[in-house]
C-alpha positions in Angstrom: 350.5 27.0 53.4 349.2 26.0 57.0 346.8 25.7 59.2 346.9 27.4 62.6 346.0 26.1 66.2 345.7 27.4 69.9 346.0 26.1 72.8 343.0 25.6 74.8 342.4 24.8 78.3 339.8 22.2 78.7 338.3 20.6 81.5 337.4 16.8 82.2 333.2 17.1 82.0 334.0 13.5 84.5 336.4 15.4 87.5 335.5 18.8 87.1 338.9 19.5 89.3 340.8 18.3 86.6 342.4 20.3 83.3 344.3 19.4 80.1 345.6 22.1 77.4 344.9 20.8 74.3 345.0 22.2 70.2 342.0 23.5 68.7 342.4 25.1 65.1 342.1 28.7 64.3 339.4 29.5 62.3 340.1 31.8 59.5 336.5 32.3 58.4 333.6 31.6 56.8 333.2 29.9 53.2 329.8 30.0 51.7 328.2 28.6 48.8 328.6 31.8 46.7 331.7 31.5 47.4 331.7 28.1 46.7 329.9 29.1 43.3 332.5 30.9 42.0 335.2 28.5 42.6 333.6 25.8 40.9 332.9 28.2 38.0 335.7 28.7 37.0 336.5 25.7 37.4 333.9 24.3 34.9 331.9 25.7 31.8 329.6 25.8 33.6 327.6 29.3 34.9 327.8 31.2 38.3 324.2 30.8 38.1 323.7 27.4 37.0 327.0 26.1 40.3 324.7 28.2 42.9 321.6 25.9 41.8 323.2 23.2 41.6 324.7 23.9 45.1 321.3 25.5 46.7 319.3 21.5 45.3 321.7 19.5 46.7 320.9 21.6 49.9 317.2 21.6 48.9 317.6 17.2 48.4 319.0 15.8 50.7 317.6 16.0 53.7 314.6 13.8 51.9 316.5 11.6 51.3 318.0 11.6 54.6 314.5 11.2 55.9 313.6 8.1 54.1 316.5 5.9 56.1 318.9 6.6 53.4 322.6 7.2 52.8 323.7 9.9 50.4 326.9 9.0 48.9 328.3 11.6 46.3 331.1 9.5 45.0 334.8 11.2 45.7 333.6 14.2 48.4 331.9 11.3 50.9 328.4 9.9 52.4 326.1 11.4 54.8 323.4 9.5 57.2 321.0 10.1 60.1 323.0 8.6 62.8 320.2 7.9 66.2 320.7 8.0 69.7 318.1 7.0 72.3 317.7 6.2 76.4 317.1 2.1 77.0 314.9 0.1 78.0 314.1 -3.3 79.4 312.8 -5.3 76.7 312.3 -4.5 73.5 308.3 -4.1 73.9 308.9 -1.3 76.2 311.1 0.6 73.9 309.5 3.7 72.0 309.8 6.6 70.1 309.3 8.7 72.6 312.9 7.6 74.1 314.2 8.8 70.8 316.8 11.7 72.3 318.4 13.4 69.4 319.0 12.9 65.9 322.7 13.7 64.6 323.8 14.5 60.5 327.3 12.2 60.2 329.4 13.1 57.3 331.9 10.1 56.7 334.5 11.2 53.9 335.7 9.5 50.4 339.2 8.1 50.7 340.5 10.8 48.7 338.7 13.7 50.4 340.7 12.8 53.5 343.6 11.6 51.7 343.9 15.4 50.3 343.9 16.6 54.1 347.2 14.7 54.5 350.3 16.9 54.0 348.6 19.6 56.3 350.9 21.4 58.5 350.6 22.8 61.2 351.2 26.7 63.6 351.1 27.6 66.5 349.7 31.1 67.2 352.0 33.1 69.5 350.5 34.1 72.4 348.5 32.1 72.7 348.4 30.4 76.5 351.1 28.9 77.8 350.1 28.1 81.8 346.9 27.9 82.8 345.4 31.3 84.5 345.5 32.0 87.9 
């Protein structure tokens, strides 16, 4: 099974007159908790309801620990943490909470999860543009 790639033309945000072609993944759909729970159920002795409950509770509990400033490590899967970006200030005293520009959720996959993706094969979608549009 191969990961399908599309060709897309992207402009350089620092120089909008320049553009280059890049590959991007063609997504084949979305999988949700229900489908993941069914797959896990087939690999375990748990009922579908038990698996769905655990996954739903994980989604509910994860933000609680992240808001406390903790890194959430799910062994064998990866870790989640919060990343904050802010405006700069000339002195530490001038830096206030209002300078926070945004908060991101960062996921760092485990070594094992990354290694399980090393053998991905790629195929380029037929019919993707080969030259920039006029």
